[in-house]
C-alpha positions as CSV (number, residue, x, y, z in Angstrom):
1,L,90.0,107.9,111.5
2,V,91.1,111.4,112.7
3,R,92.3,110.0,115.9
4,N,94.3,107.3,114.2
5,M,96.0,109.9,111.7
6,N,97.3,111.7,114.8
7,N,98.5,108.5,116.7
8,N,99.3,106.0,114.0
9,P,102.6,106.0,111.9
10,A,100.8,104.2,109.2
11,F,99.2,107.5,108.0
12,I,102.4,109.4,108.0
13,L,104.1,106.7,105.9
14,N,101.1,105.5,103.8
15,A,102.1,102.0,104.9
16,V,100.5,99.1,106.9
17,Q,102.0,97.4,109.8
18,C,102.3,93.5,109.7
19,L,101.8,91.1,112.5
20,P,105.3,89.7,113.3
21,M,105.2,86.0,112.4
22,L,107.2,83.1,111.2
23,K,107.5,83.0,107.4
24,T,106.3,79.4,107.3
25,D,103.1,80.3,109.3
26,R,102.3,83.3,107.2
27,T,102.8,81.3,104.0
28,A,100.5,78.6,105.1
29,I,97.8,81.1,106.0
30,G,98.1,82.8,102.5
31,E,97.9,79.4,100.8
32,I,94.7,78.5,102.7
33,M,93.1,81.9,101.9
34,R,94.2,81.6,98.2
35,D,92.8,78.1,97.7
36,A,89.3,79.1,99.1
37,K,88.7,81.7,96.3
38,C,85.2,82.3,95.1
39,E,83.9,83.5,91.8
40,R,84.2,87.2,91.3
41,Q,86.4,87.6,94.5
42,L,88.9,90.3,94.3
43,F,90.9,90.3,97.5
44,A,91.3,88.2,100.6
45,I,92.6,90.1,103.7
46,L,93.3,88.9,107.2
47,V,93.8,91.5,110.0
48,A,94.5,91.4,113.7
49,G,93.5,94.8,115.1
50,N,95.8,97.3,113.4
51,Y,98.1,94.6,112.0
52,L,97.9,93.1,108.6
53,V,98.4,89.2,108.8
54,Q,98.1,88.3,105.1
55,V,96.6,89.5,101.9
56,V,95.8,87.7,98.5
57,T,95.3,89.7,95.4
58,P,95.2,89.1,91.7
59,Q,98.6,88.8,90.3
60,R,98.6,92.2,88.5
61,Q,96.3,94.1,90.7
62,P,97.8,94.5,94.3
63,I,95.7,96.4,96.9
64,H,96.9,99.9,97.5
65,P,98.1,100.6,101.1
66,V,95.7,103.6,101.4
67,D,92.7,101.3,100.6
68,L,94.1,98.8,103.2
69,L,94.2,101.5,105.8
70,L,90.8,102.7,105.1
71,L,89.4,99.3,105.3
72,M,91.2,98.3,108.5
73,N,90.1,101.5,110.2
74,Y,86.5,100.8,109.0
75,V,86.5,97.2,110.5
76,N,88.1,98.1,113.7
77,S,86.1,101.3,114.5
78,T,82.6,100.0,113.6
79,A,81.3,98.1,116.6
80,S,78.4,96.7,114.9
81,L,80.7,94.5,112.7
82,R,81.8,92.5,115.8
83,V,78.3,91.4,116.5
84,S,77.5,89.4,113.3
85,T,78.8,88.6,109.8
86,N,78.4,91.5,107.4
87,Y,78.3,92.0,103.7
88,S,78.6,95.8,102.9
89,P,79.2,98.0,99.9
90,I,82.6,99.9,100.4
91,C,84.6,102.4,98.4
92,L,88.2,101.6,97.8
93,P,89.3,104.9,96.2
94,K,92.7,103.8,95.0
95,F,91.1,100.8,93.3
96,R,88.0,102.4,92.0
97,D,87.0,105.9,93.1
98,S,83.8,106.0,91.0
99,G,82.1,102.9,92.1
100,M,81.8,100.3,95.0
101,V,83.1,96.9,95.8
102,Y,81.4,94.6,98.4
103,A,83.1,93.4,101.6
104,Y,82.3,90.1,103.5
105,I,83.5,90.9,107.0
106,D,83.7,88.4,109.9
107,F,85.5,88.5,113.2
108,I,86.7,84.9,113.5
109,A,88.6,85.2,116.8
110,K,89.4,87.7,119.5
111,T,91.7,88.1,122.5
112,Q,92.6,90.4,125.3
113,T,95.8,92.4,125.3
114,V,97.2,95.2,127.6
115,E,95.6,97.7,125.1
116,G,92.2,96.0,125.3
117,E,90.3,93.5,123.0
118,V,91.7,92.7,119.6
119,G,89.7,91.1,117.0
120,V,91.0,88.8,114.2
121,C,89.0,89.7,111.1
122,L,88.6,88.0,107.8
123,I,87.7,90.3,105.0
124,L,86.7,89.0,101.5
125,I,86.2,91.5,98.8
126,S,83.9,90.8,95.8
127,T,83.0,92.8,92.8
128,S,79.4,91.4,92.9
129,P,76.5,93.2,94.5
130,D,74.4,89.9,94.3
131,P,73.2,88.9,97.8
132,E,73.8,85.3,96.8
133,R,77.6,86.0,96.9
134,F,77.2,86.1,100.6
135,S,76.5,82.4,100.8
136,A,79.4,81.6,98.6
137,L,81.9,83.8,100.7
138,D,80.3,82.4,103.9
139,N,81.2,78.9,102.8
140,A,84.7,80.0,101.9
141,R,85.0,81.6,105.4
142,D,84.2,78.2,106.9
143,V,86.7,76.4,104.8
144,I,89.4,78.9,105.7
145,V,88.7,78.9,109.5
146,N,88.4,75.1,109.7
147,H,92.0,74.9,108.0
148,F,93.3,77.5,110.3
149,N,92.1,75.6,113.3
150,A,93.3,72.1,112.1
151,R,96.8,73.5,111.6
152,G,96.9,75.5,114.8
153,L,97.3,78.8,112.8
154,L,94.4,80.8,114.5
155,K,96.0,80.0,117.9
156,T,99.4,81.2,116.5
157,I,97.9,84.5,115.3
158,L,96.3,85.0,118.8
159,Q,99.7,84.2,120.5
160,Q,101.5,86.7,118.2
161,V,98.9,89.4,119.0
162,Q,99.6,89.0,122.7
163,A,103.3,88.9,122.3
164,P,105.2,92.1,123.3
165,R,106.6,94.1,120.4
166,Y,110.3,94.3,120.2
167,S,112.1,97.2,121.8
168,A,115.0,99.5,120.8
169,E,117.3,97.8,123.2
170,Q,116.8,94.4,121.3
171,I,118.4,96.0,118.2
172,G,121.6,96.5,120.1
173,V,122.4,100.1,119.3
174,A,123.6,102.3,122.1
175,N,121.4,105.3,122.9
176,L,118.7,104.4,120.4
177,R,115.3,105.3,121.7
178,H,113.0,104.5,118.9
179,M,112.9,103.2,115.3
180,L,110.5,103.2,112.4
181,Y,111.2,101.4,109.2
182,K,109.2,101.4,105.9
183,S,109.9,98.7,103.3
184,S,109.6,99.2,99.6
185,S,106.3,97.1,99.6
186,S,104.7,99.9,101.6
187,Q,104.7,97.9,104.9
188,Y,106.3,99.3,108.2
189,S,107.7,98.1,111.5
190,A,108.6,100.0,114.6
191,T,110.0,99.5,118.0
192,C,107.6,99.7,121.0
193,F,107.6,103.0,122.8
194,G,110.3,103.0,125.6
195,P,111.2,105.8,127.8
196,P,110.4,108.7,127.6
197,Y,107.8,108.0,125.0
198,S,106.1,105.2,127.1
199,L,105.3,107.8,129.7
200,S,102.4,109.6,128.0
201,Q,100.6,109.7,124.7
202,R,101.6,113.3,124.4
203,E,105.3,112.2,124.1
204,Q,104.3,109.6,121.5
205,R,102.3,112.2,119.4
206,R,105.2,114.6,119.7
207,L,107.6,112.0,118.3
208,L,105.3,111.2,115.4
209,R,105.1,114.8,114.6
210,L,108.8,115.0,114.5
211,Y,109.0,112.0,112.2
212,S,106.4,113.8,109.9
213,Y,108.4,116.9,109.9
214,V,111.8,115.2,109.2
215,R,110.2,113.2,106.4
216,Q,108.9,116.4,104.7
217,R,112.3,118.0,105.0
218,A,113.9,114.8,103.5
219,Y,111.5,114.7,100.5
220,T,112.4,118.4,99.6
221,S,115.8,117.0,98.4
222,K,116.0,116.0,94.8
223,A,118.7,113.5,95.5
224,R,117.8,109.8,94.8
225,N,119.0,108.8,98.2
226,K,118.1,111.2,100.9
227,L,119.6,111.6,104.4
228,Y,118.3,114.3,106.9
229,Y,119.7,114.8,110.2
230,H,117.8,116.7,113.0
231,S,119.2,117.9,116.2
232,G,116.3,118.9,118.4
233,T,115.8,120.1,122.0
234,H,114.8,116.5,123.1
235,A,116.7,114.0,120.9
236,M,118.7,113.4,117.7
237,T,116.6,112.1,114.8
238,V,117.8,110.8,111.4
239,V,115.7,109.9,108.3
240,A,117.2,108.0,105.5
241,V,115.2,107.5,102.2
242,T,116.3,105.2,99.4
243,K,114.4,103.3,96.7
244,D,114.4,100.2,98.9
245,Y,113.4,101.7,102.3
246,E,112.6,104.5,104.6
247,M,114.3,104.5,108.0
248,Y,113.7,106.8,111.0
249,T,115.7,106.5,114.2
250,T,115.7,108.7,117.3
251,H,118.6,108.8,119.7
252,H,119.6,110.2,123.0
253,L,120.4,114.0,122.6
254,M,124.1,113.6,123.7
255,T,124.9,111.1,120.9
256,S,127.5,112.2,118.5
257,K,126.7,112.3,114.8
258,L,129.2,109.6,114.0
259,E,127.5,107.3,116.7
260,V,124.1,108.2,115.3
261,L,125.1,107.2,111.6
262,T,126.9,104.1,112.7
263,G,123.7,103.2,114.6
264,C,121.7,103.7,111.6
265,H,123.9,101.3,109.7
266,K,123.4,98.7,112.5
267,V,119.6,99.2,112.5
268,R,119.4,98.6,108.7
269,K,121.5,95.5,109.1
270,W,119.2,94.2,112.0
271,M,116.1,94.8,109.9
272,K,117.4,92.9,106.9
273,M,118.2,90.0,109.2
274,H,114.5,89.9,110.5
275,E,112.5,91.1,107.4
276,D,110.9,87.6,106.9
277,Y,109.6,87.8,110.4
278,L,108.4,91.4,110.3
279,F,107.0,91.7,106.7
280,I,105.0,89.9,104.2
281,M,107.8,89.3,101.7
282,H,105.9,87.2,99.1
283,S,102.0,87.6,99.1
284,P,100.2,84.7,97.3
285,Y,98.1,85.8,94.3
286,W,95.4,84.6,92.0
287,Q,96.2,83.9,88.4
């Protein structure tokens, strides 16, 4: 968890990163998970490594992003969970800090990427400590996986995990080095690390520390819409904070302020065009 907090933008933004995916595929995955609900089931969550694929919640009880981050860190950092299906008590502090819920955890697929093995994990959260709940959740898991396979959705997830992330160059803004974007639904997306940040993890950590710094400076403003411009020794960085989004962009040091602000507008427009692919726009829910 400590290592992730230093290397993962999720812990700076209190937001989760979604696996890029066609809206139709993500919707189909959510509907299958929703329809397999068990008695006393609270949440159904599908993750692929550090990416959220889909989540199903009660209509008036969404899961907090901090609880999602803790849960994802737990399943990805506990090697024993990959060996067999598990049913464990777990605390989700933003949901209930004085008690436990119970997590059915099963890795339903895995694949190799340039960063190592990535597992696709199905997490079904129940409020019941009864061991007999395991059997019902296990049956629900079988129904979900069978439907995924029948419709080719598990194969699609694995293909998306293996696909390269989009780059700053693809956005089409001159001198843009990196971009980080958080939506109002506490989900975020980012370009892959290109030069000079792709050269070392030290450079990547330096960039994330810079984002954390400019975010703190922006939030000291009492204005409803916040804009903070930082000219450092290595790059130009801008953070824009509104009620709908937070956007962090880093540009070549010699870029003019006008070019930077024009580039930010183009980045925002590009993100709006691709939001259905990058984010979960409409999660299914239980009545």
